[in-house]
Structure formats: structure tokens, C-alpha cells
RODO-2510 file (C-alpha; in nm, 4 decimals, decimal comma):
residues 356
     n   res          X          Y          Z
     1     x    11,5175     2,6650     7,6699
     2     x    11,7209     2,6728     7,3610
     3     x    12,1236     2,6070     7,4151
     4     x    12,3893     2,8574     7,3153
     5     x    12,4962     2,6633     7,0235
     6     x    12,1519     2,6629     6,8535
     7     x    12,1166     3,0231     6,8853
     8     x    12,2633     3,3150     6,6651
     9     x    12,5813     3,4499     6,7487
    10     x    12,7388     3,8025     6,7016
    11     x    13,1127     3,9096     6,7737
    12     x    13,1424     4,1690     7,0562
    13     x    13,2878     4,3936     6,8035
    14     x    12,9992     4,3733     6,5874
    15     x    12,7668     4,4564     6,8678
    16     x    12,9400     4,7458     6,9991
    17     x    12,9726     4,8934     6,6340
    18     x    12,6034     4,8290     6,5589
    19     x    12,4948     5,0103     6,9072
    20     x    12,6994     5,2869     6,8293
    21     x    12,5735     5,3691     6,4896
    22     x    12,2498     5,3499     6,6271
    23     x    12,3009     5,5707     6,8691
    24     x    12,4880     5,7947     6,6461
    25     x    12,2038     5,8000     6,3954
    26     x    11,9634     5,9305     6,7328
    27     x    12,1989     6,2204     6,8082
    28     x    12,4113     6,0642     7,0532
    29     x    12,7797     6,2022     7,0482
    30     x    13,0366     5,9415     6,9486
    31     x    13,2219     5,9327     7,2749
    32     x    12,9010     5,8946     7,4649
    33     x    12,7549     5,6273     7,2172
    34     x    13,1179     5,4222     7,2996
    35     x    13,0451     5,4548     7,6641
    36     x    12,6781     5,2804     7,6346
    37     x    12,7723     5,0468     7,3709
    38     x    13,0928     4,9135     7,5975
    39     x    12,8649     4,8847     7,9046
    40     x    12,5555     4,6863     7,7276
    41     x    12,8238     4,4658     7,5255
    42     x    13,0094     4,3931     7,8271
    43     x    12,6903     4,2533     8,0138
    44     x    12,6360     4,0193     7,7348
    45     x    12,9758     3,8880     7,7102
    46     x    12,9258     3,8423     8,1337
    47     x    12,5864     3,6530     8,0529
    48     x    12,3685     3,9201     8,1735
    49     x    12,1609     3,9290     7,8680
    50     x    11,9144     4,1269     8,0489
    51     x    12,1214     4,4052     8,0503
    52     x    12,2816     4,3892     7,7083
    53     x    12,2067     4,5184     7,3731
    54     x    11,8755     4,4013     7,3656
    55     x    11,7944     4,7097     7,6009
    56     x    11,8466     4,9290     7,3047
    57     x    11,4840     4,9415     7,1592
    58     x    11,3369     5,0275     7,4988
    59     x    11,6152     5,3353     7,5094
    60     x    11,5632     5,4642     7,1858
    61     x    11,1715     5,4449     7,2220
    62     x    11,2207     5,6717     7,5425
    63     x    11,4438     5,8724     7,3085
    64     x    11,1559     5,8985     7,0097
    65     x    10,9182     5,9841     7,2979
    66     x    11,1109     6,2799     7,4043
    67     x    11,1435     6,1630     7,7848
    68     x    11,5277     6,1105     7,7377
    69     x    11,7892     6,3817     7,5774
    70     x    12,0265     6,1965     7,3395
    71     x    12,2299     6,5376     7,2811
    72     x    12,2865     6,6379     7,6517
    73     x    12,6061     6,5904     7,8312
    74     x    12,6328     6,5240     8,2157
    75     x    12,8002     6,7906     8,4305
    76     x    13,0358     6,7720     8,7332
    77     x    13,0047     6,9644     9,0308
    78     x    13,2755     6,9642     9,2782
    79     x    13,1421     6,9949     9,6130
    80     x    13,4725     6,9129     9,8396
    81     x    13,8344     6,7475     9,7548
    82     x    13,6800     6,4026     9,8012
    83     x    13,2822     6,4622     9,7090
    84     x    13,1287     6,5635     9,3594
    85     x    12,7953     6,5367     9,2238
    86     x    12,7156     6,4888     8,8207
    87     x    12,3882     6,5792     8,7055
    88     x    12,2591     6,3597     8,4412
    89     x    12,0601     6,5788     8,2536
    90     x    11,8233     6,3360     8,1796
    91     x    12,0807     6,1712     7,9199
    92     x    12,2032     5,7987     7,8947
    93     x    12,2611     5,6946     8,2465
    94     x    12,6025     5,5289     8,1046
    95     x    12,7837     5,8456     8,0423
    96     x    12,6722     5,9832     8,3503
    97     x    12,8013     5,7023     8,5751
    98     x    13,1209     5,6875     8,3638
    99     x    13,2076     6,0263     8,4360
   100     x    13,0920     5,9742     8,8467
   101     x    13,3147     5,6705     8,8549
   102     x    13,5892     5,8332     8,6616
   103     x    13,6093     6,1472     8,8918
   104     x    13,5675     5,9169     9,2183
   105     x    13,8578     5,7076     9,0957
   106     x    14,0895     6,0500     9,0370
   107     x    13,9879     6,1736     9,3637
   108     x    14,0571     5,8604     9,5878
   109     x    14,4013     5,8401     9,3685
   110     x    14,5223     6,1610     9,5526
   111     x    14,2997     6,1566     9,8577
   112     x    14,2408     5,7970     9,8796
   113     x    13,8520     5,8034     9,8846
   114     x    13,6202     5,9449     9,6262
   115     x    13,2312     5,9874     9,6483
   116     x    13,0049     6,0997     9,3788
   117     x    12,6333     6,1312     9,3810
   118     x    12,4679     6,1293     9,0586
   119     x    12,0995     6,2960     8,9971
   120     x    11,8696     6,3337     8,6837
   121     x    12,0137     6,0072     8,5201
   122     x    11,8774     5,6684     8,3851
   123     x    11,9183     5,2919     8,3725
   124     x    12,2699     5,2326     8,3191
   125     x    12,2560     4,8912     8,2591
   126     x    12,4973     4,6201     8,4576
   127     x    12,6510     4,7629     8,7819
   128     x    12,9253     4,5260     8,7048
   129     x    13,0712     4,7574     8,4215
   130     x    13,1206     5,0185     8,6282
   131     x    13,2746     4,8018     8,9371
   132     x    13,5170     4,6651     8,6305
   133     x    13,5637     5,0308     8,5698
   134     x    13,7209     5,0937     8,8999
   135     x    13,8981     4,7633     8,8867
   136     x    14,0698     4,8327     8,5750
   137     x    14,2269     5,1579     8,7882
   138     x    14,3491     4,9637     9,0667
   139     x    14,0416     5,0629     9,3011
   140     x    13,7780     4,9196     9,5308
   141     x    13,4371     5,0457     9,4666
   142     x    13,0751     5,0507     9,5880
   143     x    12,8022     5,1304     9,3042
   144     x    12,4238     5,1885     9,3814
   145     x    12,1608     5,3234     9,2036
   146     x    11,7794     5,3304     9,2382
   147     x    11,4841     5,2061     9,0172
   148     x    11,1314     5,2255     8,8845
   149     x    10,8956     5,0448     9,1639
   150     x    10,8780     4,6733     9,1402
   151     x    10,9191     4,5278     9,4778
   152     x    10,6757     4,5767     9,7732
   153     x    10,8183     4,6594    10,1257
   154     x    10,7765     4,3525    10,3395
   155     x    10,4326     4,3137    10,4553
   156     x    10,3030     4,5457    10,2059
   157     x    10,1559     4,4292     9,8381
   158     x    10,1789     4,6907     9,6014
   159     x    10,5193     4,8265     9,4144
   160     x    10,7094     5,0569     9,6072
   161     x    11,0781     5,0032     9,6140
   162     x    11,2839     4,9213     9,2804
   163     x    11,4800     4,6055     9,2160
   164     x    11,7892     4,8428     9,2518
   165     x    12,1384     4,6369     9,2271
   166     x    12,3987     4,6652     9,5198
   167     x    12,7616     4,6149     9,3449
   168     x    13,0864     4,6783     9,4866
   169     x    13,4582     4,5290     9,3674
   170     x    13,8164     4,5066     9,4541
   171     x    14,1218     4,4305     9,2460
   172     x    14,2647     4,0624     9,2831
   173     x    14,6463     3,9434     9,3517
   174     x    14,8400     3,7668     9,1210
   175     x    14,6734     3,4392     9,1601
   176     x    14,3032     3,5429     9,2142
   177     x    14,0627     3,7002     9,0157
   178     x    13,8900     4,0657     9,1160
   179     x    13,6056     4,0404     9,3648
   180     x    13,3071     4,1583     9,1673
   181     x    12,9571     4,1488     9,3389
   182     x    12,6281     4,2695     9,1351
   183     x    12,3283     4,1530     9,2723
   184     x    11,9810     4,2371     9,3086
   185     x    11,7564     4,2677     9,6445
   186     x    11,5057     4,0614     9,4674
   187     x    11,5034     3,6948     9,4263
   188     x    11,5734     3,7703     9,0375
   189     x    11,6611     4,0969     8,8567
   190     x    11,3602     4,2609     8,6757
   191     x    11,5387     4,2542     8,3550
   192     x    11,5441     3,8381     8,3627
   193     x    11,1598     3,8771     8,3535
   194     x    11,1775     4,1118     8,0209
   195     x    11,4251     3,8607     7,8845
   196     x    11,1719     3,5653     7,9533
   197     x    10,8931     3,7589     7,7849
   198     x    11,1309     3,8344     7,4682
   199     x    11,2198     3,4764     7,4378
   200     x    10,8614     3,3432     7,5058
   201     x    11,0260     3,1666     7,8231
   202     x    10,8489     3,0657     8,1538
   203     x    10,9882     3,1965     8,4632
   204     x    11,0664     2,9957     8,8023
   205     x    10,7369     3,0367     9,0127
   206     x    10,9243     3,1679     9,3053
   207     x    11,0314     3,5075     9,1165
   208     x    10,7193     3,7154     9,1047
   209     x    10,3680     3,7490     9,2163
   210     x    10,0350     3,8285     8,9714
   211     x     9,8263     4,0917     9,0147
   212     x     9,6203     3,8883     9,2514
   213     x     9,9042     3,8271     9,4549
   214     x     9,9710     3,4728     9,3371
   215     x    10,2982     3,3033     9,2445
   216     x    10,3270     3,3012     8,8551
   217     x    10,5477     3,1627     8,5659
   218     x    10,4435     3,3581     8,3009
   219     x    10,6767     3,6684     8,2566
   220     x    10,3743     3,9018     8,1590
   221     x    10,1759     3,8354     8,4307
   222     x    10,4907     3,8825     8,6795
   223     x    10,5455     4,2042     8,5279
   224     x    10,1805     4,3245     8,6031
   225     x    10,2650     4,2356     8,9531
   226     x    10,5485     4,2476     9,1769
   227     x    10,8982     4,1199     9,2510
   228     x    10,9494     3,9182     9,5461
   229     x    11,2300     4,0450     9,7669
   230     x    11,5424     3,8164     9,8344
   231     x    11,5286     3,6956    10,2204
   232     x    11,1980     3,8559    10,3011
   233     x    11,2629     4,1611    10,4940
   234     x    11,6005     4,1428    10,4516
   235     x    11,5738     4,1775    10,0461
   236     x    11,3372     4,4818    10,1543
   237     x    11,5360     4,6627    10,3531
   238     x    11,8213     4,6570    10,1274
   239     x    11,6015     4,8065     9,8487
   240     x    11,5015     5,0924    10,0534
   241     x    11,8883     5,1359    10,1417
   242     x    11,9596     5,1394     9,7726
   243     x    11,6740     5,4511     9,7605
   244     x    11,8395     5,6020    10,0840
   245     x    12,1572     5,6357     9,9324
   246     x    12,1117     5,6663     9,5456
   247     x    11,7569     5,8934     9,5603
   248     x    11,7188     6,0809     9,8710
   249     x    12,0806     6,1828     9,9214
   250     x    12,1181     6,2736     9,5579
   251     x    11,8058     6,4959     9,5280
   252     x    11,6504     6,2314     9,2272
   253     x    11,3387     6,0772     9,2387
   254     x    11,2713     5,8474     9,5432
   255     x    11,0297     5,6447     9,7361
   256     x    10,8434     5,4814     9,4132
   257     x    10,8847     5,7706     9,1948
   258     x    11,1475     5,6835     8,9387
   259     x    11,0520     5,6154     8,6146
   260     x    11,1337     5,2698     8,4502
   261     x    11,3544     5,2400     8,1413
   262     x    11,0210     5,0790     7,9553
   263     x    10,7999     5,3524     8,0710
   264     x    10,7335     5,6110     7,7983
   265     x    10,5392     5,8718     8,0282
   266     x    10,8069     6,0846     8,1667
   267     x    11,1699     6,1197     8,2243
   268     x    11,3689     5,8625     8,4588
   269     x    11,5152     6,0585     8,7144
   270     x    11,7331     5,7836     8,8547
   271     x    12,0043     5,8227     9,1321
   272     x    12,3153     5,6722     9,1615
   273     x    12,5883     5,6566     9,4390
   274     x    12,9345     5,5723     9,3564
   275     x    13,2460     5,5233     9,5612
   276     x    13,6174     5,4548     9,4723
   277     x    13,8628     5,3648     9,7415
   278     x    14,2151     5,3443     9,7281
   279     x    14,3147     4,9690     9,8545
   280     x    14,6714     5,0313     9,9991
   281     x    14,5615     5,2793    10,2387
   282     x    14,6311     5,0893    10,5641
   283     x    14,9010     4,8575    10,4214
   284     x    15,1306     4,7933    10,0898
   285     x    14,9423     4,7340     9,7771
   286     x    15,1489     4,3851     9,7713
   287     x    15,0417     4,3050    10,1210
   288     x    14,6557     4,3892     9,9880
   289     x    14,6999     4,1629     9,6719
   290     x    14,8062     3,8680     9,8775
   291     x    14,5715     3,8754    10,1160
   292     x    14,2991     3,8886     9,8428
   293     x    14,4861     3,5328     9,7017
   294     x    14,4437     3,3920    10,0377
   295     x    14,0722     3,4737    10,0307
   296     x    14,0355     3,3628     9,6883
   297     x    14,2254     3,0221     9,7631
   298     x    13,9999     2,9685    10,1054
   299     x    13,6477     3,0400     9,9477
   300     x    13,7150     2,8302     9,6024
   301     x    13,9269     2,5427     9,7926
   302     x    13,6432     2,5081    10,0720
   303     x    13,5026     2,2046    10,1378
   304     x    13,2183     2,0944     9,9280
   305     x    12,8581     2,0239     9,9815
   306     x    12,7202     1,7232     9,8472
   307     x    12,6477     1,7699     9,4710
   308     x    12,8744     2,0607     9,3954
   309     x    13,1692     2,0219     9,1744
   310     x    13,3624     2,3188     9,2027
   311     x    13,3031     2,6842     9,4184
   312     x    13,3329     2,9881     9,2498
   313     x    13,4518     3,3615     9,3800
   314     x    13,1980     3,6137     9,3062
   315     x    13,2203     3,7642     8,9497
   316     x    13,4107     3,4246     8,8387
   317     x    13,1258     3,2597     8,6491
   318     x    13,0426     3,5843     8,4861
   319     x    13,4217     3,6045     8,4086
   320     x    13,4498     3,2614     8,2756
   321     x    13,1348     3,3047     8,0554
   322     x    13,3212     3,6311     7,8916
   323     x    13,6397     3,4253     7,7934
   324     x    13,4012     3,2106     7,6180
   325     x    13,2105     3,4508     7,4384
   326     x    13,5048     3,6649     7,3630
   327     x    13,6123     3,3645     7,1849
   328     x    13,2620     3,2219     7,0475
   329     x    13,0749     3,5296     7,0178
   330     x    12,7424     3,6560     7,2033
   331     x    12,3975     3,4229     7,1538
   332     x    12,0915     3,5731     7,0582
   333     x    11,7462     3,4351     6,9348
   334     x    11,6059     3,5189     6,6222
   335     x    11,3299     3,7464     6,7970
   336     x    11,6300     3,9479     6,9441
   337     x    11,7851     3,9962     6,6154
   338     x    11,4706     4,1016     6,4333
   339     x    11,3924     4,3757     6,7118
   340     x    11,7314     4,4976     6,6451
   341     x    11,6973     4,5266     6,3081
   342     x    11,3742     4,7155     6,3280
   343     x    11,5687     4,9746     6,4942
   344     x    11,8424     4,9832     6,2239
   345     x    11,5767     4,9916     5,9568
   346     x    11,4022     5,2866     6,1310
   347     x    11,7466     5,4686     6,1580
   348     x    11,8864     5,3786     5,8171
   349     x    12,1992     5,2128     5,9553
   350     x    12,3192     4,8672     5,8430
   351     x    12,1691     4,5472     6,0434
   352     x    12,3144     4,3697     6,3184
   353     x    12,6459     4,2054     6,1480
   354     x    12,6252     3,7873     6,2621
   355     x    12,9289     3,5733     6,3358
   356     x    13,0192     3,3664     6,0239
***
């Protein structure tokens, strides 16, 4: 695999401006384009390239094929003082999810907790950007979504459940970082398979099975087969849980009915479930932050197993990657730059600007 210093780097500001220009040229409002761009670039900054700017070509293909409405706005319905629902109206998932978290945070600031269900949405990228939205507002959060079929249920062999991420977070203290967990119920996120395919790379053989049910290191064969759940039945059950809270509860597609972001046949009909929680409900905020400091220190200072140099808090590796890439730029391979510039040429906007 190529090292980052051999790749083409792009400043995060240039990447955001490029995405905004593409989206605006496709009919997306400036406000929504900026929300999408921030979410995608945050993923690249945190090292989650599978959910970063390289998603744009598939999103725009869905726009061109008429299965994603670039001009629509999400609509909000208040159900109770602490519960609301957002209808994504088949627009980009990012603005719908952003509105949901913004609303959940607002309710939590007044009532201690806010819960928002989202229906008729689309892929919203990396879940951690929504957790960050809550953390930046001083809130704890839960972020669930369902997704297109990729996993078998435990004991099955066909795609039924999505590789639907489980994400949550909490603010840190003066001497700790925020807790940010964002993980798929599979051994690896499906987006990493697409990333390997784009880059002409192999994948570890324990990530997926091919169409014949055999382990494969070929990303193309893996995408025709099934992803493997982490922990066997435990990963399968977590994937079903995401479908219950995000799909069944919201009124969106579920039980294998979600359309994936690379499928141009019909709208995604993705569902999300978002909760914001005020951290000082049961103690002062100072006490909460001090307790988070203790937790952080106990985790990272734990006795290390043989061969381990450092123990990281959930989200810490990504934070360190972000700090480095804010300074050095985001790495891309030439094929990814070329694919992005094809979209720019198609829409008549300048190509992505590489770092000097």
C-alpha cells in the first residue's frame, strides 16, 4: 500500500470549497452544500477516507439518475416537547441528520434529553461528524442509522442487514479528549471495500465472503458477496438493532429494503435515530468532566500487553490523524483525483486544487 507521503495532498479548505462548488452546480443550496462538504471533509481529516470526498461521484450519479433530489429541504415535525421527526424528503442525508441533531440538542438544552427520528433520508457519511456536532454543543449523543443489505443474519448466507454504524459520544474534561465511538457491526465498514477497489488494493481475507461463500481478498468479489459480522451472532444482532431503531421506528425502509448509495435504481429511504443528552442531569458539569478525566487516564494508562506501545481512547487515533492532516493536507491517489475532476468537468467547475 502506498504511503501518505507518496500521495497527492489537498488542503481541507480546498476540498470543502471543491465539494461545495460541485453540489451548488448540481442544484444544492449553499447552506446544504456546506453541510455536506463539512461532513465529508471531516471524514477525510479523521482518516475515514471510505466516507470522505470520494463519495461525491456516487452521490452525483444518484442526482443525475433522478433517485436523489438535490433541491429539497428536510422538514421538521415536533411530536412532543422532547421528541421530533425529520422527513429527509429524499434529499442528501447530511442536512436531514444535521437538522435532527440540531433539534435534539436544542430540546436537550431545555429538557435534558432530545430524541429525533429521521425518515426518507439518504447516506449521511461518517456518523462521527454528528457526534462531534453534539460534543461541540456540550452534549452526549447516540447516532444510529440503517443501510443497504450487505450482511447475512447469523446462520444465513444472503445479504439482508446493513453494515449500519453505531455511534455515540460525550464531552471530555480539561485533561481528556471527547469520547467518540463510531463503528460498524461488521469486521470492516463496506466503504473500506469500495476504497480498496478504487485504489486497486487487496482486502484482508476475514472481511468478506465471495458469492460462493468463500473468504476473499478481492474487493470486487467481496462486493458481490457478503460482509462478515464482527463477533458472529453479536454483530448480526447489532445490525438488526440498527434496523429496529432507524428503520422500523421511523417509517423508513427496513429488513433489506434500503437502497445503497451506489445503487441507481430507486431512492435510498434510509432511516436515522438521534438522541442528545445533557451531561449534567445527575451531577454538576464540573463533576462530569472530572469523571471523564479519570476515565480517560485510567484507560490510556492501563498496563499494556506485549507489543503495545500506547493505548488510545476511542476517537483518539482519529483526532491525532485530524491534527496531522489539518497541517499537512488530505492524501489522495491519482485515480481518486481524476474521478473527482471528471465530475468537475461535467459540471463546469474548476478541478480540485492540490496543495503546493
